[in-house]
MDAnalysis code that builds the backbone (N, CA, C; Angstrom):
import MDAnalysis as mda
import numpy as np

u = mda.Universe.empty(684, n_residues=228, atom_resindex=np.repeat(np.arange(228), 3), trajectory=True)
u.add_TopologyAttr("name", ["N", "CA", "C"] * 228)
u.add_TopologyAttr("resid", np.arange(1, 229))
u.add_TopologyAttr("resname", ["UNK", "UNK", "UNK", "UNK", "UNK", "UNK", "UNK", "UNK", "UNK", "UNK", "UNK", "UNK", "UNK", "UNK", "UNK", "UNK", "UNK", "UNK", "UNK", "UNK", "UNK", "UNK", "UNK", "UNK", "UNK", "UNK", "UNK", "UNK", "UNK", "UNK", "UNK", "UNK", "UNK", "UNK", "UNK", "UNK", "UNK", "UNK", "UNK", "UNK", "UNK", "UNK", "UNK", "UNK", "UNK", "UNK", "UNK", "UNK", "UNK", "UNK", "UNK", "UNK", "UNK", "UNK", "UNK", "UNK", "UNK", "UNK", "UNK", "UNK", "UNK", "UNK", "UNK", "UNK", "UNK", "UNK", "UNK", "UNK", "UNK", "UNK", "UNK", "UNK", "UNK", "UNK", "UNK", "UNK", "UNK", "UNK", "UNK", "UNK", "UNK", "UNK", "UNK", "UNK", "UNK", "UNK", "UNK", "UNK", "UNK", "UNK", "UNK", "UNK", "UNK", "UNK", "UNK", "UNK", "UNK", "UNK", "UNK", "UNK", "UNK", "UNK", "UNK", "UNK", "UNK", "UNK", "UNK", "UNK", "UNK", "UNK", "UNK", "UNK", "UNK", "UNK", "UNK", "UNK", "UNK", "UNK", "UNK", "UNK", "UNK", "UNK", "UNK", "UNK", "UNK", "UNK", "UNK", "UNK", "UNK", "UNK", "UNK", "UNK", "UNK", "UNK", "UNK", "UNK", "UNK", "UNK", "UNK", "UNK", "UNK", "UNK", "UNK", "UNK", "UNK", "UNK", "UNK", "UNK", "UNK", "UNK", "UNK", "UNK", "UNK", "UNK", "UNK", "UNK", "UNK", "UNK", "UNK", "UNK", "UNK", "UNK", "UNK", "UNK", "UNK", "UNK", "UNK", "UNK", "UNK", "UNK", "UNK", "UNK", "UNK", "UNK", "UNK", "UNK", "UNK", "UNK", "UNK", "UNK", "UNK", "UNK", "UNK", "UNK", "UNK", "UNK", "UNK", "UNK", "UNK", "UNK", "UNK", "UNK", "UNK", "UNK", "UNK", "UNK", "UNK", "UNK", "UNK", "UNK", "UNK", "UNK", "UNK", "UNK", "UNK", "UNK", "UNK", "UNK", "UNK", "UNK", "UNK", "UNK", "UNK", "UNK", "UNK", "UNK", "UNK", "UNK", "UNK", "UNK", "UNK", "UNK", "UNK", "UNK", "UNK", "UNK", "UNK", "UNK"])
u.atoms.positions = np.array([
    [93.198, 152.652, 74.668],
    [94.314, 153.532, 74.983],
    [94.944, 153.075, 76.290],
    [96.242, 152.851, 76.334],
    [96.853, 152.361, 77.547],
    [96.773, 153.377, 78.664],
    [96.645, 152.891, 79.886],
    [96.571, 153.771, 81.043],
    [97.816, 153.592, 81.899],
    [98.335, 154.692, 82.437],
    [99.514, 154.645, 83.283],
    [99.205, 155.426, 84.537],
    [98.444, 154.826, 85.431],
    [97.941, 155.542, 86.587],
    [98.979, 155.615, 87.701],
    [98.978, 156.753, 88.392],
    [99.810, 156.918, 89.567],
    [98.857, 157.115, 90.738],
    [98.858, 156.177, 91.673],
    [97.863, 156.163, 92.729],
    [97.874, 157.446, 93.545],
    [99.047, 158.004, 93.799],
    [99.134, 159.145, 94.690],
    [98.792, 160.464, 94.021],
    [98.556, 160.494, 92.722],
    [98.320, 161.764, 92.062],
    [97.139, 161.714, 91.098],
    [96.764, 160.550, 90.646],
    [95.725, 160.474, 89.623],
    [94.341, 160.523, 90.258],
    [93.814, 161.709, 90.394],
    [92.509, 161.908, 90.993],
    [91.587, 162.566, 89.978],
    [90.312, 162.644, 90.333],
    [89.336, 163.313, 89.478],
    [89.742, 164.756, 89.208],
    [90.250, 165.425, 90.237],
    [90.678, 166.820, 90.078],
    [91.831, 166.929, 89.083],
    [92.793, 166.017, 89.168],
    [93.932, 166.034, 88.246],
    [93.446, 165.836, 86.817],
    [92.554, 164.886, 86.609],
    [92.010, 164.653, 85.270],
    [91.375, 165.916, 84.710],
    [90.647, 166.639, 85.555],
    [89.998, 167.864, 85.097],
    [91.024, 168.925, 84.706],
    [92.117, 169.004, 85.438],
    [93.189, 169.930, 85.076],
    [93.792, 169.558, 83.723],
    [94.057, 168.289, 83.536],
    [94.680, 167.849, 82.285],
    [93.771, 168.108, 81.094],
    [92.479, 167.833, 81.253],
    [91.524, 168.101, 80.170],
    [91.453, 169.588, 79.860],
    [91.473, 170.412, 80.913],
    [91.395, 171.864, 80.708],
    [92.625, 172.379, 79.970],
    [93.799, 171.882, 80.326],
    [95.026, 172.298, 79.640],
    [94.984, 171.868, 78.181],
    [94.501, 170.653, 77.939],
    [94.369, 170.155, 76.565],
    [93.446, 171.054, 75.750],
    [92.302, 171.418, 76.334],
    [91.321, 172.241, 75.617],
    [91.845, 173.655, 75.380],
    [92.431, 174.256, 76.391],
    [92.889, 175.637, 76.270],
    [94.124, 175.761, 75.390],
    [94.955, 174.734, 75.391],
    [96.162, 174.763, 74.562],
    [95.865, 174.622, 73.087],
    [94.735, 173.986, 72.758],
    [94.328, 173.836, 71.370],
    [95.200, 172.873, 70.590],
    [94.917, 172.724, 69.294],
    [95.690, 171.806, 68.448],
    [97.185, 172.132, 68.408],
    [97.516, 173.403, 68.592],
    [98.927, 173.806, 68.547],
    [99.643, 173.535, 69.864],
    [98.886, 173.097, 70.886],
    [99.441, 172.789, 72.214],
    [100.194, 173.983, 72.777],
    [99.555, 175.132, 72.723],
    [100.155, 176.355, 73.236],
    [100.233, 176.331, 74.753],
    [101.135, 177.138, 75.292],
    [101.245, 177.269, 76.738],
    [99.978, 177.905, 77.293],
    [99.515, 177.414, 78.431],
    [98.276, 177.878, 79.049],
    [98.605, 178.610, 80.340],
    [98.022, 179.777, 80.538],
    [98.293, 180.559, 81.744],
    [97.500, 180.029, 82.931],
    [98.016, 180.296, 84.115],
    [97.305, 179.890, 85.333],
    [95.973, 180.614, 85.444],
    [95.939, 181.861, 84.982],
    [94.696, 182.642, 85.039],
    [93.615, 181.998, 84.184],
    [93.989, 181.572, 82.971],
    [93.018, 180.929, 82.084],
    [92.506, 179.629, 82.697],
    [93.396, 178.874, 83.322],
    [92.987, 177.623, 83.968],
    [92.037, 177.893, 85.134],
    [92.365, 178.913, 85.932],
    [91.526, 179.251, 87.078],
    [90.114, 179.625, 86.624],
    [90.024, 180.387, 85.543],
    [88.718, 180.803, 85.029],
    [87.930, 179.611, 84.510],
    [88.590, 178.716, 83.778],
    [87.879, 177.576, 83.204],
    [87.415, 176.598, 84.271],
    [88.245, 176.387, 85.290],
    [87.931, 175.399, 86.314],
    [87.137, 175.982, 87.483],
    [87.073, 177.324, 87.558],
    [86.341, 177.957, 88.645],
    [86.992, 177.792, 89.998],
    [88.329, 177.880, 90.014],
    [89.073, 177.751, 91.271],
    [89.993, 178.951, 91.442],
    [90.509, 179.121, 92.643],
    [91.378, 180.261, 92.939],
    [92.726, 180.100, 92.245],
    [93.319, 181.192, 91.761],
    [94.630, 181.112, 91.108],
    [95.696, 180.441, 91.973],
    [95.655, 180.678, 93.283],
    [96.646, 180.058, 94.172],
    [96.503, 178.537, 94.170],
    [95.273, 178.055, 94.081],
    [95.044, 176.612, 94.032],
    [95.578, 176.025, 92.733],
    [95.436, 176.772, 91.641],
    [95.959, 176.328, 90.353],
    [97.473, 176.193, 90.424],
    [98.136, 177.212, 90.955],
    [99.596, 177.188, 91.065],
    [100.061, 175.993, 91.886],
    [99.389, 175.741, 92.994],
    [99.748, 174.624, 93.865],
    [99.602, 173.287, 93.137],
    [98.502, 173.123, 92.404],
    [98.287, 171.870, 91.679],
    [99.309, 171.686, 90.564],
    [99.604, 172.743, 89.826],
    [100.561, 172.631, 88.731],
    [101.954, 172.266, 89.243],
    [102.312, 172.808, 90.385],
    [103.617, 172.470, 90.971],
    [103.669, 170.987, 91.341],
    [102.563, 170.452, 91.862],
    [102.511, 169.030, 92.207],
    [102.592, 168.162, 90.956],
    [101.845, 168.552, 89.918],
    [101.838, 167.762, 88.686],
    [103.201, 167.767, 88.010],
    [103.911, 168.893, 88.117],
    [105.215, 169.016, 87.463],
    [106.321, 168.297, 88.221],
    [106.125, 168.104, 89.527],
    [107.187, 167.506, 90.340],
    [106.960, 166.017, 90.616],
    [105.913, 165.445, 90.034],
    [105.629, 164.031, 90.250],
    [106.704, 163.156, 89.617],
    [106.736, 161.889, 90.031],
    [107.737, 160.954, 89.502],
    [107.665, 160.865, 87.983],
    [106.456, 160.785, 87.453],
    [106.249, 160.856, 86.003],
    [105.380, 162.086, 85.751],
    [105.981, 163.244, 85.540],
    [105.227, 164.508, 85.489],
    [104.159, 164.508, 84.400],
    [103.014, 165.043, 84.763],
    [101.919, 165.199, 83.813],
    [102.024, 166.513, 83.041],
    [102.766, 167.481, 83.573],
    [102.855, 168.787, 82.922],
    [104.287, 169.300, 82.937],
    [104.522, 170.261, 82.058],
    [105.759, 171.035, 82.055],
    [105.373, 172.447, 82.451],
    [105.813, 172.851, 83.633],
    [105.328, 174.112, 84.208],
    [106.485, 174.976, 84.690],
    [106.391, 176.251, 84.337],
    [107.340, 177.243, 84.830],
    [106.548, 178.476, 85.211],
    [106.685, 178.906, 86.437],
    [105.888, 180.021, 86.945],
    [106.035, 181.245, 86.049],
    [104.920, 181.895, 85.787],
    [104.823, 183.101, 84.943],
    [104.996, 182.807, 83.447],
    [105.234, 181.555, 83.093],
    [105.376, 181.203, 81.677],
    [104.334, 180.193, 81.220],
    [103.464, 179.807, 82.122],
    [102.381, 178.919, 81.743],
    [102.732, 177.444, 81.833],
    [101.815, 176.627, 81.338],
    [101.939, 175.176, 81.476],
    [101.562, 174.489, 80.176],
    [102.246, 173.391, 79.907],
    [101.912, 172.502, 78.796],
    [101.838, 171.083, 79.334],
    [101.113, 170.240, 78.622],
    [101.067, 168.834, 79.000],
    [102.360, 168.140, 78.609],
    [102.847, 167.269, 79.477],
    [103.943, 166.387, 79.109],
    [103.365, 165.279, 78.239],
    [104.209, 164.473, 77.589],
    [103.664, 163.338, 76.818],
    [102.752, 162.444, 77.656],
    [103.133, 162.198, 78.915],
    [102.310, 161.377, 79.798],
    [100.982, 162.075, 80.107],
    [101.050, 163.392, 80.356],
    [99.842, 164.154, 80.644],
    [98.905, 164.191, 79.461],
    [99.459, 164.323, 78.269],
    [98.626, 164.354, 77.069],
    [97.946, 163.003, 76.864],
    [98.663, 161.911, 77.094],
    [98.057, 160.580, 76.962],
    [96.876, 160.425, 77.913],
    [97.074, 160.852, 79.157],
    [95.995, 160.726, 80.141],
    [94.825, 161.639, 79.777],
    [95.096, 162.867, 79.372],
    [94.024, 163.796, 79.013],
    [93.186, 163.249, 77.866],
    [93.845, 162.687, 76.861],
    [93.119, 162.125, 75.714],
    [92.333, 160.877, 76.107],
    [92.880, 160.109, 77.037],
    [92.174, 158.924, 77.516],
    [90.866, 159.331, 78.199],
    [90.947, 160.325, 79.088],
    [89.754, 160.778, 79.797],
    [88.775, 161.433, 78.827],
    [89.296, 162.192, 77.868],
    [88.435, 162.828, 76.870],
    [87.709, 161.779, 76.032],
    [88.406, 160.705, 75.686],
    [87.761, 159.606, 74.949],
    [86.639, 159.001, 75.787],
    [86.916, 158.738, 77.064],
    [85.881, 158.219, 77.952],
    [84.671, 159.156, 77.944],
    [84.943, 160.437, 78.138],
    [83.869, 161.424, 78.257],
    [82.981, 161.433, 77.012],
    [83.586, 161.502, 75.858],
    [82.805, 161.637, 74.629],
    [82.110, 160.339, 74.234],
    [82.707, 159.201, 74.564],
    [82.008, 157.934, 74.329],
    [80.799, 157.802, 75.258],
    [80.973, 158.197, 76.517],
    [79.857, 158.127, 77.463],
    [78.737, 159.057, 77.030],
    [79.082, 160.285, 76.618],
    [78.062, 161.216, 76.124],
    [77.271, 160.591, 74.972],
    [77.995, 159.985, 74.047],
    [77.349, 159.389, 72.881],
    [76.449, 158.227, 73.287],
    [76.911, 157.408, 74.210],
    [76.127, 156.277, 74.698],
    [74.852, 156.756, 75.397],
    [74.999, 157.748, 76.249],
    [73.840, 158.279, 76.967],
    [72.813, 158.858, 76.002],
    [73.290, 159.545, 74.988],
    [72.387, 160.230, 74.052],
    [71.739, 159.258, 73.065],
    [72.555, 158.377, 72.489],
    [72.044, 157.517, 71.418],
    [71.382, 156.236, 71.919],
    [71.858, 155.697, 73.019],
    [71.331, 154.410, 73.499],
    [70.324, 154.601, 74.635],
    [70.619, 155.513, 75.563],
    [69.753, 155.701, 76.726],
    [68.798, 156.881, 76.585],
    [68.873, 157.600, 75.459],
    [67.936, 158.691, 75.165],
    [67.967, 159.828, 76.186],
    [69.153, 160.107, 76.730],
    [69.287, 161.270, 77.599],
    [69.109, 162.535, 76.774],
    [68.491, 163.581, 77.324],
    [68.441, 164.873, 76.630],
    [69.852, 165.408, 76.407],
    [70.063, 166.081, 75.309],
    [71.405, 166.556, 74.954],
    [71.999, 167.447, 76.034],
    [71.140, 168.205, 76.736],
    [71.653, 169.140, 77.742],
    [72.071, 168.450, 79.037],
    [71.816, 167.137, 79.160],
    [72.155, 166.429, 80.392],
    [73.376, 165.526, 80.269],
    [73.791, 165.211, 79.047],
    [74.822, 164.184, 78.894],
    [76.193, 164.637, 79.389],
    [76.487, 165.931, 79.291],
    [77.819, 166.403, 79.700],
    [78.059, 166.170, 81.189],
    [77.120, 166.608, 82.015],
    [77.310, 166.472, 83.461],
    [77.384, 165.011, 83.881],
    [76.575, 164.152, 83.261],
    [76.641, 162.723, 83.585],
    [78.002, 162.146, 83.201],
    [78.486, 162.525, 82.021],
    [79.786, 162.024, 81.565],
    [80.917, 162.536, 82.446],
    [80.795, 163.770, 82.941],
    [81.812, 164.316, 83.845],
    [81.958, 163.455, 85.092],
    [80.843, 162.932, 85.573],
    [80.895, 162.113, 86.785],
    [81.468, 160.728, 86.533],
    [81.261, 160.183, 85.346],
    [81.628, 158.798, 85.063],
    [82.995, 158.618, 84.402],
    [83.471, 159.640, 83.728],
    [84.642, 159.497, 82.844],
    [85.905, 159.025, 83.537],
    [86.047, 159.312, 84.821],
    [87.288, 159.009, 85.540],
    [87.372, 157.561, 85.999],
    [86.251, 156.864, 85.975],
    [86.182, 155.595, 86.704],
    [85.932, 154.359, 85.848],
    [85.601, 154.522, 84.570],
    [85.300, 153.329, 83.775],
    [86.579, 152.588, 83.412],
    [86.496, 151.277, 83.363],
    [87.626, 150.444, 82.999],
    [87.761, 150.379, 81.486],
    [88.951, 150.032, 81.022],
    [89.191, 149.990, 79.580],
    [88.281, 148.971, 78.887],
    [87.989, 147.861, 79.575],
    [87.092, 146.860, 78.981],
    [85.702, 147.441, 78.759],
    [85.236, 148.230, 79.725],
    [83.922, 148.854, 79.603],
    [83.925, 149.891, 78.480],
    [85.013, 150.659, 78.388],
    [85.163, 151.629, 77.296],
    [85.075, 150.923, 75.946],
    [85.761, 149.789, 75.816],
    [85.759, 149.043, 74.553],
    [84.369, 148.536, 74.205],
    [83.602, 148.105, 75.220],
    [82.244, 147.609, 74.978],
    [81.331, 148.740, 74.514],
    [81.485, 149.901, 75.120],
    [80.686, 151.058, 74.706],
    [80.985, 151.412, 73.259],
    [82.278, 151.499, 72.941],
    [82.676, 151.862, 71.579],
    [82.125, 150.860, 70.564],
    [82.216, 149.579, 70.879],
    [81.717, 148.547, 69.957],
    [80.207, 148.641, 69.799],
    [79.497, 148.857, 70.900],
    [78.036, 148.973, 70.849],
    [77.614, 150.133, 69.953],
    [78.388, 151.208, 69.964],
    [78.067, 152.406, 69.190],
    [78.588, 152.340, 67.751],
    [79.341, 151.281, 67.425],
    [79.912, 151.183, 66.083],
    [81.173, 151.996, 65.916],
    [81.905, 152.187, 67.019],
    [83.178, 152.923, 67.018],
    [83.020, 154.310, 66.385],
    [82.209, 155.157, 67.020],
    [81.951, 156.487, 66.462],
    [83.187, 157.380, 66.494],
    [83.237, 158.325, 65.591],
    [84.338, 159.284, 65.526],
    [83.922, 160.662, 66.040],
    [82.601, 160.901, 66.149],
    [82.077, 162.200, 66.559],
    [81.048, 162.003, 67.665],
    [81.064, 162.876, 68.664],
    [80.079, 162.784, 69.740],
    [78.833, 163.610, 69.401],
    [77.799, 163.610, 70.247],
    [76.551, 164.304, 69.903],
    [76.697, 165.817, 69.730],
    [77.781, 166.370, 70.266],
    [77.996, 167.818, 70.147],
    [78.812, 168.177, 68.905],
    [79.243, 167.138, 68.144],
    [80.042, 167.384, 66.954],
    [81.536, 167.372, 67.200],
    [81.968, 166.989, 68.401],
    [83.386, 166.962, 68.742],
    [84.007, 165.613, 68.389],
    [85.257, 165.639, 67.945],
    [85.968, 164.403, 67.612],
    [86.201, 163.560, 68.868],
    [86.025, 162.264, 68.736],
    [86.344, 161.323, 69.804],
    [87.747, 160.789, 69.547],
    [88.690, 160.975, 70.492],
    [90.039, 160.450, 70.271],
    [90.030, 158.947, 70.018],
    [90.885, 158.494, 69.111],
    [91.024, 157.068, 68.853],
    [91.750, 156.402, 70.016],
    [91.787, 155.074, 70.011],
    [92.460, 154.353, 71.096],
    [93.921, 154.752, 71.247],
    [94.573, 155.073, 70.126],
    [95.985, 155.460, 70.202],
    [96.171, 156.945, 70.461],
    [95.092, 157.661, 70.723],
    [95.177, 159.079, 71.047],
    [95.050, 160.012, 69.870],
    [95.049, 159.476, 68.652],
    [94.921, 160.359, 67.489],
    [93.526, 160.968, 67.447],
    [93.477, 162.225, 66.999],
    [92.204, 162.915, 66.913],
    [92.200, 163.777, 65.656],
    [91.205, 163.579, 64.814],
    [91.141, 164.315, 63.562],
    [90.999, 165.810, 63.819],
    [91.620, 166.602, 62.977],
    [91.503, 168.051, 63.074],
    [90.221, 168.497, 62.406],
    [89.453, 169.329, 63.096],
    [88.198, 169.838, 62.553],
    [88.412, 171.231, 61.976],
    [88.056, 171.393, 60.722],
    [88.240, 172.666, 60.023],
    [86.999, 173.523, 60.228],
    [87.001, 174.295, 61.292],
    [85.831, 175.097, 61.619],
    [86.265, 176.403, 62.268],
    [85.304, 177.299, 62.462],
    [85.586, 178.601, 63.065],
    [84.443, 178.962, 64.008],
    [84.716, 179.758, 65.042],
    [83.637, 180.167, 65.943],
    [82.604, 181.019, 65.211],
    [81.348, 180.815, 65.535],
    [80.268, 181.583, 64.926],
    [80.461, 183.077, 65.137],
    [81.061, 183.437, 66.242],
    [81.251, 184.850, 66.551],
    [82.178, 185.543, 65.550],
    [82.979, 184.753, 64.822],
    [83.906, 185.328, 63.845],
    [83.256, 185.643, 62.502],
    [81.979, 185.311, 62.337],
    [81.290, 185.592, 61.075],
    [81.315, 187.090, 60.801],
    [81.762, 187.455, 59.610],
    [81.901, 188.876, 59.275],
    [80.718, 189.421, 58.486],
    [79.979, 188.550, 57.820],
    [78.828, 189.011, 57.055],
    [77.778, 187.915, 56.975],
    [76.580, 188.297, 56.575],
    [75.487, 187.335, 56.454],
    [75.868, 186.214, 55.487],
    [75.337, 185.032, 55.756],
    [75.617, 183.926, 54.856],
    [75.044, 182.618, 55.353],
    [75.346, 181.551, 54.615],
    [74.895, 180.215, 54.974],
    [76.096, 179.348, 55.329],
    [75.945, 178.556, 56.395],
    [77.035, 177.743, 56.917],
    [76.480, 176.403, 57.384],
    [77.394, 175.517, 57.771],
    [77.019, 174.244, 58.384],
    [77.512, 174.253, 59.825],
    [76.671, 173.841, 60.747],
    [77.078, 173.757, 62.149],
    [78.061, 172.598, 62.298],
    [79.258, 172.891, 62.761],
    [80.277, 171.860, 62.947],
    [80.185, 171.237, 64.335],
    [80.150, 172.072, 65.362],
    [80.079, 171.569, 66.729],
    [79.506, 172.639, 67.648],
    [79.067, 172.198, 68.815],
    [78.492, 173.092, 69.814],
    [79.111, 172.742, 71.163],
    [79.537, 173.741, 71.907],
    [80.128, 173.501, 73.217],
    [79.139, 172.775, 74.120],
    [79.659, 171.852, 74.923],
    [78.796, 171.103, 75.840],
    [78.782, 171.702, 77.239],
    [79.334, 172.907, 77.411],
    [79.524, 173.476, 78.744],
    [78.332, 174.305, 79.235],
    [77.364, 174.582, 78.373],
    [76.215, 175.404, 78.758],
    [74.928, 174.641, 78.432],
    [74.374, 173.969, 79.433],
    [73.201, 173.115, 79.219],
    [72.001, 173.914, 78.728],
    [71.789, 175.097, 79.276],
    [70.639, 175.911, 78.877],
    [70.741, 176.310, 77.409],
    [71.938, 176.709, 76.974],
    [72.129, 177.095, 75.576],
    [71.943, 175.891, 74.658],
    [72.463, 174.735, 75.058],
    [72.288, 173.523, 74.256],
    [70.807, 173.217, 74.026],
    [70.023, 173.331, 75.078],
    [68.588, 173.057, 74.981],
    [67.913, 174.049, 74.043],
    [68.299, 175.320, 74.143],
    [67.716, 176.354, 73.287],
    [68.076, 176.119, 71.828],
    [69.334, 175.815, 71.567],
    [69.766, 175.581, 70.187],
    [69.042, 174.391, 69.579],
    [68.918, 173.309, 70.346],
    [68.237, 172.136, 69.814],
    [66.770, 172.432, 69.520],
    [66.137, 173.247, 70.367],
    [64.737, 173.604, 70.145],
    [64.551, 174.363, 68.841],
    [65.636, 174.983, 68.372],
    [65.592, 175.707, 67.098],
    [66.262, 174.913, 65.974],
    [66.441, 173.612, 66.194],
    [67.031, 172.694, 65.196],
    [68.467, 173.054, 64.836],
    [69.159, 173.726, 65.740],
    [70.561, 174.079, 65.514],
    [71.418, 173.022, 66.197],
    [71.815, 172.025, 65.421],
    [72.579, 170.895, 65.905],
    [73.711, 170.612, 64.914],
    [74.725, 169.842, 65.314],
    [75.815, 169.536, 64.380],
    [75.305, 168.960, 63.064],
    [75.797, 169.515, 61.966],
    [75.389, 169.070, 60.642],
    [74.267, 169.888, 60.036],
    [73.596, 170.716, 60.839],
    [72.482, 171.521, 60.334],
    [72.997, 172.661, 59.458],
    [72.247, 172.970, 58.402],
    [72.544, 174.133, 57.581],
    [71.945, 175.362, 58.255],
    [72.752, 176.408, 58.346],
    [72.401, 177.555, 59.160],
    [72.496, 178.845, 58.359],
    [71.419, 179.602, 58.367],
    [71.416, 180.928, 57.774],
    [71.702, 181.931, 58.883],
    [72.741, 182.752, 58.690],
    [73.181, 183.692, 59.720],
    [73.006, 185.121, 59.225],
    [72.308, 185.927, 60.017],
    [72.159, 187.355, 59.750],
    [72.780, 188.101, 60.926],
    [73.712, 188.988, 60.641],
    [74.478, 189.645, 61.690],
    [73.990, 191.068, 61.924],
    [73.931, 191.456, 63.202],
    [73.648, 192.833, 63.588],
    [74.668, 193.228, 64.654],
    [74.720, 194.501, 65.045],
    [75.774, 194.931, 65.985],
    [75.791, 194.189, 67.318],
    [74.629, 193.726, 67.790],
    [74.572, 193.162, 69.136],
    [74.152, 191.695, 69.192],
    [73.770, 191.134, 68.051],
    [73.306, 189.746, 68.068],
    [73.431, 189.127, 66.688],
    [73.226, 187.807, 66.663],
    [73.139, 187.069, 65.413],
    [71.747, 186.450, 65.337],
    [71.141, 186.530, 64.169],
    [69.859, 185.877, 63.968],
    [70.121, 184.599, 63.184],
    [69.764, 183.459, 63.780],
    [70.065, 182.154, 63.208],
    [68.774, 181.455, 62.794],
    [68.820, 180.823, 61.623],
    [67.676, 180.054, 61.158],
    [68.199, 178.770, 60.520],
    [67.742, 177.634, 61.044],
    [68.182, 176.335, 60.532],
    [67.079, 175.725, 59.681],
    [67.203, 175.839, 58.368],
    [66.239, 175.221, 57.466],
    [64.988, 176.051, 57.263],
    [64.292, 175.764, 56.201],
    [63.066, 176.484, 55.875],
    [61.976, 176.150, 56.887],
    [61.248, 177.167, 57.265],
    [60.137, 176.956, 58.179],
    [60.514, 176.970, 59.647],
    [61.797, 176.955, 59.968],
    [62.199, 176.968, 61.371],
    [62.112, 178.395, 61.913],
    [61.825, 178.505, 63.193],
    [61.726, 179.829, 63.785],
    [63.121, 180.383, 64.041],
    [63.303, 181.697, 63.854],
    [64.629, 182.278, 64.041],
    [65.023, 182.337, 65.515],
    [66.315, 182.237, 65.756],
    [66.858, 182.386, 67.103],
    [67.724, 183.636, 67.132],
    [67.427, 184.541, 68.060],
    [68.238, 185.743, 68.257],
    [69.278, 185.413, 69.324],
    [70.507, 185.265, 68.897],
    [71.589, 184.822, 69.780],
    [72.524, 185.980, 70.091],
    [72.712, 186.250, 71.379],
    [73.633, 187.307, 71.792],
    [75.052, 186.968, 71.361],
    [75.814, 187.993, 71.019],
    [77.200, 187.764, 70.589],
    [78.010, 187.069, 71.676],
    [77.667, 187.322, 72.936],
    [78.406, 186.707, 74.042],
    [78.269, 185.193, 74.066],
    [77.221, 184.663, 73.422],
    [76.995, 183.213, 73.402],
    [77.456, 182.572, 72.103],
    [77.826, 183.400, 71.122],
    [78.122, 182.871, 69.784],
    [79.404, 182.052, 69.727],
    [80.291, 182.226, 70.688],
    [81.526, 181.448, 70.695],
    [81.303, 179.980, 70.983],
    [80.098, 179.621, 71.462],
    [79.808, 178.227, 71.789],
    [79.526, 177.385, 70.552],
    [79.286, 178.037, 69.425],
    [78.959, 177.331, 68.184],
    [80.102, 177.492, 67.187],
    [80.510, 176.376, 66.596],
    [81.524, 176.431, 65.544],
    [80.893, 176.030, 64.225],
    [81.308, 176.712, 63.155],
    [80.696, 176.511, 61.839],
    [81.776, 176.217, 60.803],
    [81.316, 175.711, 59.662],
    [82.213, 175.515, 58.524],
    [81.469, 175.909, 57.253],
    [82.202, 176.030, 56.189],
    [81.628, 176.411, 54.898],
    [80.676, 175.327, 54.413],
    [79.708, 175.727, 53.581],
    [78.790, 174.765, 52.992],
    [79.412, 174.047, 51.806],
    [80.587, 174.496, 51.335],
    [81.251, 173.868, 50.179],
    [81.843, 172.519, 50.550],
])
């Protein structure tokens, strides 16, 4: 994926903003509020506003921003966000599959490395892994040209009745939850039996596995799809 770096603005912090806007905007690329960005990044709303104004006023703006109306990525911002996301997910996959890092550790390591690898190094990683399309968490890895397949899945929290599903992906943002899910064999591709109660979901992956009682507040971290 081609890179178009601007020395005076392209920092680790900027990359994190662009990735957050990409994630919060979703496939429909909806406008993202400053409040939502502040919550995701763990920074003060005033700091978010200041950064968005800088990104929007740059020579080649990374975002389209209007106060009180939210922010969207510009074409340049989207290219950079997808580039960093590709780096992140390839590094996660390399750490997990080649270096045997525990699943709960790969996200933080990738966060530190994603901003700094050269395109040649990215290409070597991808080739070593056989040009994977999915990372260890079940998330699509953007292609070199920025294309990313749409995943047909829904949050586990949206389950309306008991049933059987396939785990599509798991958020990489909660290391403790990732470790717990893996200990119960709840990983991307696993068949999952879900029993719903008012305050929790009881999950069982495969015959003989021990059940996991998952609070509804944590269920949004898992995405599922039909077994059909």
